[in-house]
N, C-alpha and C positions, 0 to 999 in steps of 0.2 A: 796532491791535485786532484779536484773531481775529473772525472771522465765525461759528465754530461752537462750540460746546460740547458736551461729555459728559454726558448726565444721570444722574440717579441710578438709572436704568433702563436705562442704557449706550445709548440713544439719542441719536444726534447731532441737536442742535437749533439754530436761530439763537442766536447768544449773546447777544441782548437778556433772553432768558428767565432768565440766570443759574442760582442754583440754588434759586429761589423756586418752592415746589411747586404755589400757586394760578397762577404765570406758566406753569409747566410745563402744566399742565391748559388754560389759556386759550391757549396755542400749538397744543396738540395738538387741542383740540377747536373752537376759535371761529374764531380769527386767520386771516385768509384764505380761510374757508369762504363759500360764497354766502348772503347774508342777504337774504331778501325779506320785504315785508310792510311795510303803511303803520307799525302799531305798531311791529314790532320794529326798523324805519330809524327810527322818531321817538325811540325810547330809544336808540340808537346816535348820535345826532345831539347829543341833550340830552347823554349821558355825554361824549362828545366835547367839546362845549363847555366841560363842567365841569372837564375835565382840562386845559383852556389854562392853561399855567403850572405844572402839576404832573406828576407821575408817573402813569403809567398803573396802576400797581400800587395806589396809592392809590385809584383811582376802581373798581379791581375789590373791593377790600377792602370799601368802602362801598357796591357795588353793590345787595347785599340790602336796606339800608335806603332808599336811593334810590328802589327799586322800591316798597318798601313806601308812603314818605310821597308818591311820586308816582303813586300810585293805579294801579302797574303800568304805567305810561307810556301808558294809555290815552287818546289825545290828546281824546276826547270828554269824559272827565272832568276832566283837567287843565286843559282850555280854562274849566272853570269855576270853578276857582280864583280866590280874590279877594284883598284886602290882608289879611285875617286869614288866611290860608292863608300868605301872604307872610311875615308875622311868626311864625306857627307853624315853617315851615321855616327860618326865619333863626334860631330858637330851638333847632334839632334838630342836636347835635354828631355825630351820626352822619352826617351828609351834609357836602358842602363848602358853608359858609353864606357865600354871596356873591350879595347882592342883585340885582347886575346879572344874574348868570347865572340866577338862581332866576326872576327876571321876563321873563327871554330866553326860558326854558322854558315858562312860562306862555303866553306870545305866541306862541312857534313852535307849542304847541298849539293853539291856536284858530287860526292858518293852516291846519293840518293837517286839523282838525276841519271847516273849510270847503272842502276839495277833496274831490273825489269818491273813492268807494273805489278804493283802488290807484293813485292819481294821484301820490302822493309816491313810492312805489316805482317808477314808470315814470320819473317824472321824474328821479330819482337815478341810476338805471340807465342813462339814456340818456346819461350822462357817462361811464359805463367803457370805459376806453379798449381797444383791439385789443390782444391778447395780445402780448408781447413777451419777448424772451429771459428767461429767469430770471437775476437777480441772480447773479454769482461771489461777491460780497462786500458788507459794508455799504454799502461807499463808491460802490457802484454804485445803491444805492436813493436815490431823489429824494426831497425834503420836501415838494416841491410841482410840480406837472405842468401842462400848459396844460389838462387835462380837471379836476383838481380847482380851478384858478383860473375855469374857464366854469361849472363847477357853483357854485362860491362867488358868483360875481357874480349868477349867476342865482336864487339863494336870496334874496341880498340885494334883489334887484331886486324879487322876492315880498313884502319885508318881515321875513325870517327874520334872527334875529340870532346871534351866537357861529357863524358858519360860514365864517370865513377859509380862505383857500386851503389853508393848511397841516392845518389843522382838517379839512377835506374829505378832504384827501389820505390822514389818516389813518383816516378812515372808511371810504374806500374801500379801504385794505388790510384793516381788520379785518373789512370786510362783506364780502370776496373780490371787490371788483369789479375788483382786481388782486392778483396774488399775488407777495408780495415775499419768499416763504420761500427764501434762499440755496442755491445749489448744495451739495449735502452733505447738507442738511438733511433728515432723514426723513420730513418733511412734502412735501418737493419732490419726493419720487420718483413 
């Protein structure tokens, strides 16, 4: 499999983008850029959890609705959701209707809401690995690392759910804790 693709605008990108315009935008503007803030990282954690077993483009296309029905992923607001909210969310075709993931998001919000301001950000970024050589091709990009495994274990120890090591590595990539743009990608410059 090739690791690079030429986009409709002539830019060379990581091949996972394909020809999808939303993927191009996400790759160019978000993926691999440092993301900070408890709310932003709670949203990222939640969406990565919903993505488990699905394609990321599915989540990206549903993200506006997720933001709407999950109160902008404000942890303090989501922490107040109750059984009626779970049923409301289970009936919303605009999101992924998985009860375990919905309940995990609410439970995770309660944990974040109980933390000091900035604590989730500091905790998650404490697992960011030291910079490493840029991957030359997709085969060089791991699915799990010792750091994502450690982050997963610590989050689970604290009671968080849907935070497995693979999911946390995807979060590390998307939030810029690691930069896995392959050599030759215009974002790798």
